[in-house]
C-alpha positions as CSV (number, residue, x, y, z in Angstrom):
1,M,14.8,17.0,-11.6
2,E,13.0,14.1,-13.1
3,I,10.6,12.3,-10.8
4,I,10.1,9.0,-12.7
5,N,12.6,7.8,-15.3
6,E,10.7,4.9,-17.0
7,S,13.5,3.7,-19.2
8,K,16.0,3.6,-16.3
9,I,13.5,1.6,-14.2
10,S,12.8,-0.8,-17.1
11,D,16.5,-1.2,-17.8
12,L,17.4,-2.0,-14.2
13,L,14.6,-4.6,-14.0
14,V,16.0,-6.3,-17.2
15,K,19.6,-6.1,-16.1
16,H,18.9,-7.7,-12.7
17,S,16.1,-10.1,-13.8
18,K,18.1,-13.1,-12.5
19,P,20.3,-11.9,-9.6
20,S,22.9,-14.3,-8.2
21,S,22.9,-15.3,-4.5
22,E,26.1,-13.3,-4.2
23,E,24.5,-10.1,-5.4
24,I,21.5,-10.7,-3.2
25,N,23.6,-11.3,-0.1
26,E,25.7,-8.2,-0.8
27,V,22.5,-6.0,-0.9
28,I,21.0,-7.7,2.1
29,D,24.2,-6.9,4.1
30,E,23.9,-3.3,3.0
31,A,20.2,-3.2,3.9
32,K,20.9,-4.4,7.5
33,K,22.5,-1.0,8.1
34,A,19.0,0.6,7.8
35,R,20.2,3.5,5.7
36,G,18.2,2.6,2.6
37,L,19.1,1.2,-0.8
38,T,19.9,2.5,-4.2
39,L,17.4,2.0,-7.0
40,E,19.7,-0.6,-8.5
41,Q,20.0,-2.5,-5.2
42,A,16.2,-2.5,-4.9
43,A,15.9,-3.9,-8.5
44,I,18.1,-6.8,-7.4
45,L,15.9,-7.6,-4.4
46,I,12.6,-7.2,-6.2
47,N,13.7,-9.9,-8.7
48,I,14.4,-12.5,-6.0
49,S,12.7,-15.8,-6.7
50,K,14.4,-18.6,-4.7
51,Q,12.8,-19.5,-1.4
52,E,16.1,-19.3,0.6
53,D,16.7,-15.8,-0.7
54,L,13.2,-14.7,0.1
55,E,13.6,-15.9,3.7
56,K,16.8,-13.8,4.0
57,L,14.9,-10.8,2.6
58,F,12.0,-11.3,5.0
59,A,14.2,-11.7,8.1
60,T,16.1,-8.6,7.2
61,A,13.0,-6.5,6.7
62,N,11.7,-7.6,10.1
63,E,15.0,-6.7,11.7
64,V,15.1,-3.2,10.1
65,K,11.5,-2.4,10.9
66,E,12.0,-3.3,14.5
67,L,15.2,-1.3,14.6
68,I,13.4,1.8,13.4
69,Y,10.0,1.5,15.0
70,G,10.2,-1.2,17.6
71,K,7.1,-3.3,18.2
72,R,4.5,-0.7,17.8
73,V,1.8,-0.8,15.1
74,V,-0.3,2.4,14.5
75,L,-4.1,1.9,14.1
76,F,-6.5,4.3,12.4
77,A,-9.9,4.4,10.8
78,P,-10.8,5.8,7.3
79,L,-13.8,8.1,7.2
80,Y,-15.4,8.8,3.8
81,L,-17.3,12.1,3.6
82,S,-18.6,11.7,0.0
83,N,-18.7,9.2,-2.9
84,Y,-19.4,11.7,-5.6
85,C,-16.7,11.7,-8.2
86,T,-16.1,13.3,-11.6
87,N,-13.3,10.8,-12.6
88,N,-13.7,7.6,-14.6
89,C,-11.1,5.2,-13.1
90,L,-11.8,1.6,-14.2
91,Y,-10.9,0.1,-10.9
92,C,-13.0,2.2,-8.5
93,G,-16.6,1.9,-7.4
94,F,-16.9,5.7,-7.1
95,R,-16.2,6.3,-10.8
96,V,-18.6,8.6,-12.6
97,A,-19.7,5.9,-15.0
98,N,-21.1,3.8,-12.2
99,K,-24.8,4.7,-12.5
100,E,-26.0,2.1,-9.9
101,I,-24.2,3.5,-6.9
102,H,-26.2,5.6,-4.3
103,R,-24.3,8.9,-4.1
104,N,-24.1,10.6,-0.7
105,V,-22.5,13.6,1.0
106,L,-22.4,13.5,4.8
107,T,-24.0,16.3,6.6
108,T,-22.5,17.9,9.7
109,E,-24.7,15.7,11.9
110,D,-23.9,12.6,9.8
111,I,-20.1,13.3,10.4
112,K,-20.7,13.6,14.1
113,M,-22.5,10.3,14.2
114,E,-19.7,8.6,12.2
115,V,-17.0,10.0,14.5
116,L,-18.9,8.8,17.6
117,E,-18.9,5.3,16.2
118,I,-15.2,5.5,15.4
119,L,-14.4,6.8,18.9
120,R,-16.4,4.0,20.5
121,Q,-14.0,1.6,18.8
122,G,-11.1,3.3,20.6
123,H,-9.6,5.1,17.7
124,K,-7.8,8.4,18.0
125,R,-6.6,8.7,14.4
126,V,-8.8,9.2,11.4
127,L,-8.0,9.3,7.7
128,L,-10.4,11.7,6.0
129,L,-11.4,10.9,2.4
130,M,-13.9,12.0,-0.3
131,G,-14.5,11.4,-3.9
132,E,-13.1,14.0,-6.3
133,H,-16.0,16.3,-7.0
134,H,-15.5,19.9,-5.9
135,K,-19.1,20.9,-6.6
136,K,-20.5,18.3,-4.3
137,M,-17.7,18.5,-1.7
138,S,-15.6,21.7,-2.0
139,L,-12.4,22.2,-0.1
140,E,-14.1,24.8,2.1
141,K,-16.7,22.1,3.1
142,F,-13.9,19.6,3.6
143,I,-12.1,22.1,6.0
144,E,-15.4,22.5,7.9
145,A,-15.6,18.8,8.1
146,I,-12.2,18.6,9.7
147,K,-13.3,21.0,12.4
148,T,-16.4,19.0,13.0
149,V,-14.4,15.8,13.4
150,Y,-12.2,17.4,16.0
151,S,-15.2,18.8,17.9
152,V,-16.8,15.4,18.7
153,K,-16.4,13.7,22.1
154,D,-17.8,10.3,23.1
155,E,-19.1,9.1,26.5
156,K,-15.5,8.6,27.7
157,D,-14.7,12.3,26.8
158,S,-12.4,10.9,24.1
159,S,-11.9,12.8,20.8
160,I,-9.9,12.4,17.6
161,R,-6.4,13.6,18.1
162,R,-5.0,13.5,14.6
163,I,-6.6,13.7,11.1
164,N,-4.7,12.7,8.0
165,V,-6.2,13.5,4.7
166,E,-6.4,11.7,1.4
167,I,-8.0,13.9,-1.2
168,E,-7.5,15.0,-4.8
169,P,-4.4,16.9,-5.8
170,L,-4.8,20.6,-4.9
171,S,-3.6,23.8,-6.5
172,E,-1.0,26.0,-4.8
173,E,-3.7,28.3,-3.5
174,E,-5.7,25.5,-2.1
175,F,-2.7,24.0,-0.3
176,Q,-2.2,27.4,1.3
177,L,-5.8,27.2,2.7
178,L,-5.3,23.6,3.9
179,S,-2.0,24.5,5.6
180,E,-3.9,26.7,8.0
181,V,-5.9,23.7,9.3
182,P,-4.4,21.3,11.9
183,I,-3.9,18.1,9.9
184,G,-1.2,15.4,9.8
185,T,-0.2,13.8,6.6
186,Y,-1.5,14.8,3.2
187,T,-1.7,11.7,0.9
188,V,-2.2,11.1,-2.8
189,F,-1.7,7.8,-4.6
190,Q,-0.2,8.0,-8.1
191,E,-2.0,4.7,-8.6
192,T,0.4,3.6,-11.3
193,Y,3.8,5.2,-12.2
194,H,3.6,3.8,-15.7
195,R,2.4,6.6,-18.0
196,Q,0.8,4.6,-20.7
197,T,-1.1,2.4,-18.2
198,Y,-2.1,5.5,-16.3
199,K,-3.7,6.8,-19.5
200,E,-5.5,3.5,-20.2
201,V,-7.1,3.2,-16.8
202,H,-8.1,6.8,-16.2
203,L,-10.5,7.6,-19.0
204,S,-11.7,11.0,-18.1
205,G,-11.9,13.7,-15.4
206,K,-9.1,15.8,-13.8
207,K,-7.4,12.6,-12.6
208,A,-6.7,11.7,-16.2
209,D,-3.8,14.2,-16.1
210,Y,-0.7,12.1,-15.1
211,D,1.6,15.0,-14.5
212,W,-0.9,17.1,-12.5
213,R,-1.1,14.2,-10.1
214,L,2.6,13.3,-10.1
215,Q,3.6,16.9,-9.3
216,V,1.1,17.3,-6.4
217,M,3.8,16.8,-3.7
218,D,5.8,19.6,-5.2
219,R,2.8,21.9,-4.7
220,A,2.1,20.5,-1.3
221,L,5.6,20.8,0.2
222,S,6.0,24.3,-1.4
223,N,2.8,25.6,0.2
224,G,2.7,24.6,3.8
225,M,2.3,20.8,4.0
226,R,4.8,19.3,6.3
227,D,4.3,15.6,5.8
228,V,3.1,13.8,2.7
229,G,2.2,10.2,1.8
230,I,2.4,8.4,-1.5
231,G,1.1,5.1,-2.8
232,A,0.5,2.8,-5.8
233,L,-2.4,0.5,-6.6
234,F,-0.9,-2.8,-7.2
235,G,-2.4,-4.8,-10.1
236,L,-2.5,-2.1,-12.7
237,Y,1.0,-2.7,-14.0
238,D,4.1,-4.8,-13.2
239,Y,4.5,-4.7,-9.5
240,R,8.3,-4.5,-9.8
241,F,8.0,-1.3,-11.9
242,E,5.6,0.2,-9.3
243,V,8.0,-0.6,-6.4
244,L,10.9,1.2,-8.2
245,G,8.5,4.0,-9.1
246,L,7.6,4.5,-5.4
247,I,11.3,4.4,-4.5
248,S,12.1,6.9,-7.2
249,H,9.4,9.2,-6.0
250,S,10.7,8.9,-2.5
251,F,14.3,9.7,-3.6
252,Y,13.1,12.7,-5.6
253,L,11.2,14.2,-2.6
254,E,14.1,13.7,-0.3
255,E,16.6,15.2,-2.7
256,K,14.5,18.2,-3.5
257,Y,12.8,19.0,-0.2
258,G,15.0,17.3,2.4
259,I,12.2,14.9,3.4
260,G,10.9,11.7,2.0
261,P,7.4,10.4,2.2
262,H,6.0,10.1,5.8
263,T,4.0,7.1,4.6
264,I,3.9,4.7,1.7
265,S,0.6,2.8,1.0
266,I,0.5,-0.4,-1.0
267,P,-3.1,-1.4,-1.7
268,R,-4.0,-4.2,-4.2
269,I,-7.0,-4.0,-6.5
270,R,-10.0,-5.6,-4.9
271,H,-13.6,-6.0,-6.0
272,A,-15.6,-2.8,-6.5
273,E,-19.1,-2.6,-7.9
274,N,-19.3,-1.8,-11.6
275,A,-15.5,-1.4,-11.8
276,P,-14.4,-3.6,-14.7
277,L,-10.7,-3.8,-13.8
278,S,-11.5,-5.1,-10.4
279,E,-13.0,-8.2,-12.1
280,A,-10.1,-8.6,-14.6
281,I,-7.0,-7.4,-12.9
282,P,-4.4,-6.7,-15.6
283,H,-1.3,-7.5,-13.5
284,S,-2.5,-9.5,-10.5
285,V,0.0,-9.7,-7.7
286,N,0.2,-13.0,-5.8
287,D,0.7,-13.2,-2.0
288,T,4.4,-14.2,-2.3
289,D,5.2,-11.3,-4.5
290,F,3.2,-9.0,-2.3
291,R,5.2,-10.1,0.7
292,K,8.4,-9.4,-1.3
293,L,7.4,-5.9,-2.3
294,V,6.6,-5.0,1.3
295,A,10.0,-6.2,2.4
296,V,11.8,-4.4,-0.5
297,L,10.1,-1.1,0.3
298,R,10.9,-1.4,4.0
299,L,14.6,-1.9,3.2
300,S,14.7,0.8,0.5
301,V,12.9,3.5,2.5
302,P,13.4,2.3,6.1
303,Y,12.2,5.5,7.8
304,T,8.8,5.6,6.2
305,G,5.5,4.4,7.7
306,M,4.1,1.6,5.6
307,I,0.3,1.4,5.5
308,L,-1.8,-1.7,4.9
309,S,-5.6,-1.5,4.4
310,T,-8.4,-4.0,5.1
311,R,-8.3,-5.0,1.4
312,E,-6.0,-7.8,2.5
313,T,-7.0,-11.0,4.3
314,I,-6.7,-11.4,8.1
315,E,-3.9,-13.9,7.9
316,L,-1.8,-11.9,5.4
317,R,-2.3,-8.6,7.3
318,M,-1.0,-10.2,10.5
319,E,2.0,-11.8,8.7
320,L,3.0,-8.5,7.0
321,L,3.5,-6.9,10.4
322,N,6.7,-8.9,10.5
323,L,7.8,-7.8,7.0
324,G,7.6,-4.0,7.3
325,I,4.0,-2.8,7.8
326,S,3.8,-0.3,10.6
327,Q,0.3,1.2,10.2
328,I,-3.0,-0.6,9.6
329,S,-6.6,0.4,9.4
330,A,-9.1,-1.4,11.6
331,G,-12.9,-1.8,11.7
332,S,-13.0,0.1,8.4
333,R,-15.9,1.2,6.3
334,T,-15.3,2.5,2.7
335,N,-18.6,4.2,2.0
336,P,-20.0,7.5,3.4
337,G,-22.1,6.7,6.5
338,G,-20.7,3.1,6.7
339,Y,-19.9,3.2,10.5
340,K,-23.5,4.0,11.4
341,Q,-24.9,1.4,9.0
342,A,-22.5,-1.2,10.4
343,A,-22.5,-3.2,7.2
344,D,-19.2,-5.0,6.1
345,N,-19.4,-4.5,2.4
346,S,-21.8,-1.9,0.9
347,P,-22.6,-1.6,-2.9
348,D,-21.9,2.1,-2.4
349,A,-18.3,1.6,-1.2
350,Q,-15.1,2.5,-3.0
351,F,-13.9,-1.2,-2.7
352,N,-14.8,-4.3,-0.8
353,L,-13.0,-5.4,2.4
354,N,-11.3,-8.7,3.0
355,D,-10.6,-8.1,6.7
356,T,-14.0,-7.4,8.3
357,R,-12.9,-7.9,12.0
358,T,-14.0,-5.3,14.5
359,S,-11.4,-2.9,15.8
360,G,-11.5,-4.8,19.1
361,E,-10.7,-8.1,17.3
362,V,-7.9,-6.5,15.4
363,I,-6.4,-5.0,18.5
364,K,-6.6,-8.4,20.4
365,D,-4.9,-10.2,17.5
366,V,-2.1,-7.6,17.3
367,I,-1.4,-8.0,21.0
368,K,-1.4,-11.8,20.7
369,Q,1.2,-11.5,18.0
370,G,3.4,-9.5,20.4
371,F,3.0,-6.1,18.8
372,I,1.8,-2.9,20.6
373,P,-1.4,-1.5,19.1
374,S,-0.7,2.2,19.1
375,F,-3.1,5.2,18.9
376,C,-0.2,7.6,19.4
377,T,-0.4,11.1,17.9
378,S,2.5,12.6,19.8
379,C,4.9,13.4,16.8
380,Y,2.3,15.6,15.1
381,R,1.5,17.5,18.3
382,R,5.1,17.8,19.5
383,G,6.2,19.2,16.2
384,R,8.2,16.1,15.2
385,V,7.1,16.5,11.6
386,G,8.7,17.1,8.2
387,K,12.5,17.2,8.5
388,D,12.5,17.0,12.3
389,F,10.7,13.7,12.0
390,M,13.1,12.4,9.4
391,D,16.1,13.4,11.5
392,Q,14.6,11.2,14.3
393,A,13.4,8.3,12.1
394,K,16.4,7.7,9.9
395,P,18.8,6.8,12.7
396,G,16.1,4.8,14.6
397,L,15.8,7.4,17.3
398,I,12.0,7.8,16.8
399,K,11.6,4.4,18.6
400,Q,12.4,6.0,21.9
401,F,9.1,8.0,21.5
402,C,7.1,5.4,19.6
403,Q,7.5,2.6,22.1
404,P,6.4,4.3,25.4
405,N,3.8,6.5,23.7
406,G,2.3,3.4,22.1
407,L,2.1,1.8,25.5
408,F,0.4,4.8,27.0
409,T,-2.3,4.8,24.3
410,L,-2.8,1.1,24.7
411,K,-3.3,1.5,28.4
412,E,-6.0,4.1,27.7
413,Y,-7.7,1.7,25.3
414,L,-7.6,-1.2,27.8
415,I,-9.2,0.9,30.5
416,D,-11.8,2.6,28.4
417,Y,-12.8,0.2,25.7
418,A,-11.3,-3.3,25.9
419,D,-13.0,-6.5,26.9
420,E,-11.7,-8.6,29.8
421,E,-9.5,-10.9,27.8
422,T,-7.9,-8.0,25.9
423,K,-7.3,-6.2,29.2
424,E,-5.5,-9.2,30.6
425,I,-3.2,-9.9,27.7
426,G,-2.7,-6.2,27.0
427,D,-1.5,-5.5,30.6
428,L,1.0,-8.4,30.3
429,L,2.3,-6.9,27.0
430,I,2.7,-3.5,28.6
431,E,4.6,-4.9,31.5
432,K,6.9,-6.9,29.2
433,N,7.7,-3.9,27.0
434,I,8.2,-1.5,29.9
435,E,11.0,-3.8,31.1
436,S,12.6,-3.6,27.7
437,L,12.7,0.3,27.7
438,P,16.0,2.1,28.3
439,E,16.5,2.7,32.0
440,N,16.4,6.5,31.6
441,I,12.7,6.4,30.5
442,R,11.5,3.2,32.2
443,E,10.6,4.9,35.5
444,K,9.0,7.9,33.8
445,S,6.9,5.5,31.7
446,R,5.7,3.7,34.8
447,Q,4.7,7.0,36.4
448,V,2.7,7.9,33.3
449,L,1.0,4.5,33.3
450,D,0.1,5.0,36.9
451,S,-1.4,8.4,36.1
452,I,-3.5,6.9,33.3
453,G,-4.7,4.3,35.8
454,T,-6.0,7.1,38.0
455,G,-7.9,8.8,35.2
456,Q,-5.5,11.0,33.3
457,R,-5.4,10.9,29.6
458,D,-3.4,12.0,26.6
459,I,0.0,12.0,28.2
460,Y,2.9,11.6,25.8
461,F,6.7,12.2,25.4
């Protein structure tokens, strides 16, 4: 099976470069069923240009997202273990050719201090990352780091409940080792699905091998990984091509393994120290087109979690919650040791942040917008992973777990970490959303919330 058919994607983009309102309306009507779209239908929507058609697209994306996931927005914190790297990627601050960066590998004690700072922000999910340099940070050391992260508890007796990982493509044997460790989603970004562009921006290192990277999910899903995440770095090539590349990759995984991507990430290139492409972005994506691509991905792969990082501005991050984004990072640091240093943008970071709010500020703003900040990790621990998760997510049944479990973790946060204003507005949000739950789980949810109020923690459906 072919993962990416470049000529097919290019032909579809040319064929539907100027879709009619009738074609667009027909696809929008199909999208409202929340069963996904074909590649050709996605090509029609990604070429929308008229404002009235964009408004229809955005409204439909919001409708489908709420149908699948309800009002919850998952929060997490990235934790970088090392910024050593053997690759020379022209958009990244970690690249081996950057001689001005201070390289660092966190020790066990460093990791513990970083996790404490993350826990004190209220986080329960961590995305664990490192540069691609096996000699400086081997897989064995990485697995030990996972165990260290899980071992840390803060003054509230809180600990990290789920670790997702974003590390270099592994071999079959390495995946078998990683499969024995309790992690959630394994993520790798293809960066760009356009082969020639990929070659031009990845000058050296193992990452220069397009096919080794593209085929990583085959090795992952064949060797013990249950959930995988994909992504593209927007700005390297035509955003429309990348969107259809992500959708093609999703279809391939679903057809071959019975599960699509658990998450899709959509970062845009941002400034990074001594990374030339971050100063002269080849195919810069404006905010309107970025909104559009979020909406098209949500409608094309409705079951997937869509992740937005702190690369984006505050205003746009909040707006995109209405267009399909279901997971966001908060209070992020993108350099090893960044949480202890408490500096917004370090010269030793992978990239600069646009949203430098604290986690508390993000959570408050999410609540004010009517969404439920969720630290839920129940699916991972209940075994709703892989195909089981997809069977719940595709028809929108996952919402029956997401909504109450999100409320439970929000209640924990309000009691343990929130300021008075956040407690007040958070409790009002919880009460409003409890009333909207189906009758058969409303009373059970109230009982759980009462138990959390008397000191119990980590209760979930």
